[in-house]
N, CA, C and O atoms as a GROMACS GRO file, in nm:
protein
  248
    1MET      N    1   0.071  -0.098   0.015
    1MET     CA    2  -0.006   0.012   0.016
    1MET      C    3   0.076   0.107  -0.016
    1MET      O    4   0.186   0.085   0.036
    2GLY      N    5   0.073   0.229  -0.095
    2GLY     CA    6   0.119   0.334  -0.007
    2GLY      C    7   0.124   0.403  -0.182
    2GLY      O    8   0.060   0.394  -0.287
    3GLY      N    9   0.257   0.478  -0.122
    3GLY     CA   10   0.341   0.586  -0.236
    3GLY      C   11   0.245   0.687  -0.279
    3GLY      O   12   0.196   0.772  -0.204
    4THR      N   13   0.215   0.671  -0.430
    4THR     CA   14   0.164   0.769  -0.467
    4THR      C   15   0.018   0.701  -0.548
    4THR      O   16  -0.076   0.772  -0.583
    5SER      N   17   0.021   0.613  -0.561
    5SER     CA   18  -0.100   0.573  -0.582
    5SER      C   19  -0.218   0.525  -0.510
    5SER      O   20  -0.192   0.509  -0.391
    6PRO      N   21  -0.311   0.503  -0.536
    6PRO     CA   22  -0.451   0.513  -0.477
    6PRO      C   23  -0.461   0.399  -0.375
    6PRO      O   24  -0.385   0.307  -0.406
    7MET      N   25  -0.520   0.382  -0.283
    7MET     CA   26  -0.560   0.311  -0.170
    7MET      C   27  -0.698   0.299  -0.166
    7MET      O   28  -0.784   0.382  -0.197
    8ASN      N   29  -0.715   0.132  -0.108
    8ASN     CA   30  -0.898   0.126  -0.127
    8ASN      C   31  -0.922   0.198   0.032
    8ASN      O   32  -0.840   0.214   0.122
    9CYS      N   33  -1.044   0.226   0.028
    9CYS     CA   34  -1.112   0.266   0.178
    9CYS      C   35  -1.131   0.113   0.261
    9CYS      O   36  -1.155   0.015   0.190
   10PRO      N   37  -1.123   0.099   0.363
   10PRO     CA   38  -1.117  -0.023   0.436
   10PRO      C   39  -1.271  -0.027   0.486
   10PRO      O   40  -1.321  -0.131   0.527
   11GLU      N   41  -1.344   0.101   0.478
   11GLU     CA   42  -1.487   0.078   0.483
   11GLU      C   43  -1.557   0.026   0.378
   11GLU      O   44  -1.625  -0.077   0.386
   12CYS      N   45  -1.538   0.128   0.226
   12CYS     CA   46  -1.624   0.110   0.184
   12CYS      C   47  -1.546   0.037   0.018
   12CYS      O   48  -1.611  -0.009  -0.075
   13ASP      N   49  -1.435   0.045   0.024
   13ASP     CA   50  -1.358  -0.064  -0.083
   13ASP      C   51  -1.337   0.073  -0.224
   13ASP      O   52  -1.307   0.048  -0.341
   14CYS      N   53  -1.363   0.202  -0.170
   14CYS     CA   54  -1.355   0.274  -0.316
   14CYS      C   55  -1.237   0.348  -0.258
   14CYS      O   56  -1.210   0.373  -0.140
   15GLN      N   57  -1.156   0.385  -0.404
   15GLN     CA   58  -1.006   0.415  -0.425
   15GLN      C   59  -1.032   0.565  -0.364
   15GLN      O   60  -1.130   0.637  -0.387
   16ILE      N   61  -0.896   0.601  -0.265
   16ILE     CA   62  -0.868   0.711  -0.236
   16ILE      C   63  -0.736   0.736  -0.278
   16ILE      O   64  -0.637   0.664  -0.270
   17PRO      N   65  -0.746   0.835  -0.320
   17PRO     CA   66  -0.616   0.898  -0.440
   17PRO      C   67  -0.499   0.942  -0.314
   17PRO      O   68  -0.558   0.994  -0.220
   18ILE      N   69  -0.401   0.937  -0.301
   18ILE     CA   70  -0.294   0.957  -0.216
   18ILE      C   71  -0.209   1.080  -0.320
   18ILE      O   72  -0.169   1.054  -0.433
   19PRO      N   73  -0.192   1.221  -0.249
   19PRO     CA   74  -0.141   1.288  -0.320
   19PRO      C   75   0.022   1.291  -0.350
   19PRO      O   76   0.087   1.250  -0.254
   20ASN      N   77   0.100   1.331  -0.466
   20ASN     CA   78   0.209   1.276  -0.490
   20ASN      C   79   0.271   1.348  -0.381
   20ASN      O   80   0.362   1.276  -0.338
   21ASP      N   81   0.263   1.471  -0.308
   21ASP     CA   82   0.374   1.536  -0.216
   21ASP      C   83   0.283   1.517  -0.068
   21ASP      O   84   0.253   1.606   0.012
   22ALA      N   85   0.250   1.363  -0.061
   22ALA     CA   86   0.174   1.348   0.096
   22ALA      C   87   0.312   1.374   0.197
   22ALA      O   88   0.431   1.390   0.169
   23ILE      N   89   0.253   1.371   0.302
   23ILE     CA   90   0.316   1.384   0.406
   23ILE      C   91   0.262   1.281   0.545
   23ILE      O   92   0.145   1.251   0.566
   24GLN      N   93   0.374   1.242   0.625
   24GLN     CA   94   0.317   1.160   0.762
   24GLN      C   95   0.234   1.278   0.860
   24GLN      O   96   0.276   1.382   0.909
   25GLY      N   97   0.091   1.212   0.866
   25GLY     CA   98  -0.002   1.252   0.916
   25GLY      C   99  -0.113   1.350   0.835
   25GLY      O  100  -0.200   1.405   0.902
   26GLU      N  101  -0.109   1.369   0.702
   26GLU     CA  102  -0.184   1.377   0.662
   26GLU      C  103  -0.278   1.340   0.644
   26GLU      O  104  -0.278   1.218   0.624
   27LEU      N  105  -0.368   1.385   0.638
   27LEU     CA  106  -0.558   1.348   0.622
   27LEU      C  107  -0.586   1.337   0.475
   27LEU      O  108  -0.555   1.429   0.400
   28VAL      N  109  -0.644   1.228   0.430
   28VAL     CA  110  -0.748   1.217   0.334
   28VAL      C  111  -0.898   1.136   0.338
   28VAL      O  112  -0.910   1.050   0.425
   29SER      N  113  -0.960   1.150   0.288
   29SER     CA  114  -1.118   1.146   0.329
   29SER      C  115  -1.161   1.074   0.200
   29SER      O  116  -1.126   1.114   0.089
   30CYS      N  117  -1.248   0.954   0.222
   30CYS     CA  118  -1.300   0.905   0.130
   30CYS      C  119  -1.402   0.943   0.076
   30CYS      O  120  -1.508   0.950   0.139
   31LYS      N  121  -1.387   0.987  -0.097
   31LYS     CA  122  -1.513   1.052  -0.141
   31LYS      C  123  -1.660   0.988  -0.128
   31LYS      O  124  -1.765   1.052  -0.130
   32ASP      N  125  -1.647   0.826  -0.112
   32ASP     CA  126  -1.767   0.786  -0.141
   32ASP      C  127  -1.870   0.771   0.026
   32ASP      O  128  -1.991   0.798   0.019
   33CYS      N  129  -1.814   0.732   0.151
   33CYS     CA  130  -1.850   0.744   0.290
   33CYS      C  131  -1.802   0.808   0.375
   33CYS      O  132  -1.832   0.788   0.492
   34GLY      N  133  -1.692   0.929   0.328
   34GLY     CA  134  -1.668   1.023   0.386
   34GLY      C  135  -1.609   0.986   0.527
   34GLY      O  136  -1.628   1.051   0.630
   35THR      N  137  -1.525   0.855   0.513
   35THR     CA  138  -1.434   0.806   0.636
   35THR      C  139  -1.314   0.891   0.629
   35THR      O  140  -1.280   0.914   0.513
   36SER      N  141  -1.232   0.951   0.728
   36SER     CA  142  -1.156   1.044   0.717
   36SER      C  143  -1.008   0.914   0.778
   36SER      O  144  -1.028   0.836   0.870
   37TYR      N  145  -0.885   0.919   0.709
   37TYR     CA  146  -0.760   0.859   0.738
   37TYR      C  147  -0.636   0.943   0.745
   37TYR      O  148  -0.610   1.046   0.682
   38GLU      N  149  -0.559   0.876   0.838
   38GLU     CA  150  -0.451   0.969   0.848
   38GLU      C  151  -0.332   0.860   0.770
   38GLU      O  152  -0.328   0.738   0.780
   39LEU      N  153  -0.259   0.934   0.706
   39LEU     CA  154  -0.145   0.838   0.638
   39LEU      C  155  -0.019   0.877   0.725
   39LEU      O  156   0.024   0.983   0.770
   40VAL      N  157   0.018   0.751   0.729
   40VAL     CA  158   0.127   0.672   0.798
   40VAL      C  159   0.235   0.618   0.716
   40VAL      O  160   0.204   0.527   0.641
   41ARG      N  161   0.369   0.662   0.717
   41ARG     CA  162   0.458   0.599   0.691
   41ARG      C  163   0.528   0.508   0.726
   41ARG      O  164   0.596   0.495   0.828
   42GLU      N  165   0.502   0.407   0.597
   42GLU     CA  166   0.564   0.251   0.708
   42GLU      C  167   0.787   0.290   0.715
   42GLU      O  168   0.867   0.314   0.626
   43PRO      N  169   0.798   0.278   0.835
   43PRO     CA  170   0.964   0.279   0.825
   43PRO      C  171   1.033   0.232   0.751
   43PRO      O  172   1.008   0.115   0.721
   44GLY      N  173   1.152   0.299   0.685
   44GLY     CA  174   1.260   0.276   0.634
   44GLY      C  175   1.212   0.290   0.469
   44GLY      O  176   1.299   0.259   0.388
   45SER      N  177   1.098   0.329   0.421
   45SER     CA  178   1.053   0.384   0.284
   45SER      C  179   0.980   0.460   0.256
   45SER      O  180   0.949   0.535   0.349
   46ASN      N  181   0.927   0.482   0.153
   46ASN     CA  182   0.859   0.613   0.088
   46ASN      C  183   0.686   0.548   0.105
   46ASN      O  184   0.600   0.631   0.077
   47LEU      N  185   0.641   0.418   0.144
   47LEU     CA  186   0.530   0.384   0.141
   47LEU      C  187   0.446   0.443   0.234
   47LEU      O  188   0.509   0.483   0.333
   48PHE      N  189   0.311   0.465   0.238
   48PHE     CA  190   0.228   0.484   0.327
   48PHE      C  191   0.102   0.382   0.350
   48PHE      O  192   0.054   0.314   0.259
   49SER      N  193   0.063   0.383   0.464
   49SER     CA  194  -0.031   0.301   0.514
   49SER      C  195  -0.151   0.351   0.572
   49SER      O  196  -0.123   0.463   0.613
   50MET      N  197  -0.273   0.324   0.598
   50MET     CA  198  -0.370   0.440   0.604
   50MET      C  199  -0.414   0.378   0.774
   50MET      O  200  -0.403   0.264   0.819
   51ARG      N  201  -0.469   0.506   0.841
   51ARG     CA  202  -0.490   0.438   0.958
   51ARG      C  203  -0.622   0.541   1.003
   51ARG      O  204  -0.634   0.653   0.953
   52ALA      N  205  -0.719   0.484   1.104
   52ALA     CA  206  -0.844   0.555   1.095
   52ALA      C  207  -0.830   0.701   1.213
   52ALA      O  208  -0.780   0.683   1.325
   53ALA      N  209  -0.872   0.818   1.176
   53ALA     CA  210  -0.816   0.980   1.194
   53ALA      C  211  -0.889   0.959   1.304
   53ALA      O  212  -0.996   0.898   1.296
   54GLU      N  213  -0.841   1.005   1.421
   54GLU     CA  214  -0.888   1.045   1.543
   54GLU      C  215  -0.926   1.191   1.536
   54GLU      O  216  -0.843   1.279   1.555
   55LEU      N  217  -1.053   1.215   1.509
   55LEU     CA  218  -1.105   1.360   1.471
   55LEU      C  219  -1.131   1.428   1.634
   55LEU      O  220  -1.214   1.358   1.693
   56GLU      N  221  -1.099   1.502   1.690
   56GLU     CA  222  -1.116   1.589   1.775
   56GLU      C  223  -1.241   1.642   1.782
   56GLU      O  224  -1.274   1.725   1.697
   57GLN      N  225  -1.336   1.601   1.889
   57GLN     CA  226  -1.486   1.635   1.908
   57GLN      C  227  -1.472   1.815   1.965
   57GLN      O  228  -1.407   1.846   2.065
   58GLU      N  229  -1.532   1.894   1.898
   58GLU     CA  230  -1.528   2.019   1.985
   58GLU      C  231  -1.620   2.033   2.118
   58GLU      O  232  -1.729   1.975   2.122
   59ASP      N  233  -1.582   2.099   2.210
   59ASP     CA  234  -1.669   2.097   2.330
   59ASP      C  235  -1.738   2.162   2.350
   59ASP      O  236  -1.819   2.143   2.441
   60TRP      N  237  -1.735   2.310   2.246
   60TRP     CA  238  -1.882   2.418   2.254
   60TRP      C  239  -1.810   2.486   2.391
   60TRP      O  240  -1.884   2.584   2.403
   61GLY      N  241  -1.718   2.497   2.498
   61GLY     CA  242  -1.715   2.537   2.613
   61GLY      C  243  -1.762   2.454   2.750
   61GLY      O  244  -1.741   2.483   2.867
   62GLU      N  245  -1.834   2.340   2.693
   62GLU     CA  246  -1.922   2.258   2.776
   62GLU      C  247  -1.804   2.199   2.899
   62GLU      O  248  -1.841   2.124   2.989
   0.00000   0.00000   0.00000
């Protein structure tokens, strides 16, 4: 998985394009189901994997 080629969404299997200039920690989203993923660089390579993004919830002062 990874590099600049598309990856498949683990939720719906739609292809998610990975930017040519992608960096560690960048967020990408599936255009079909809307799930967000964080790009994680594989140690010692230029390949990326994806993990579910941990999106912070706003507390609106609560």
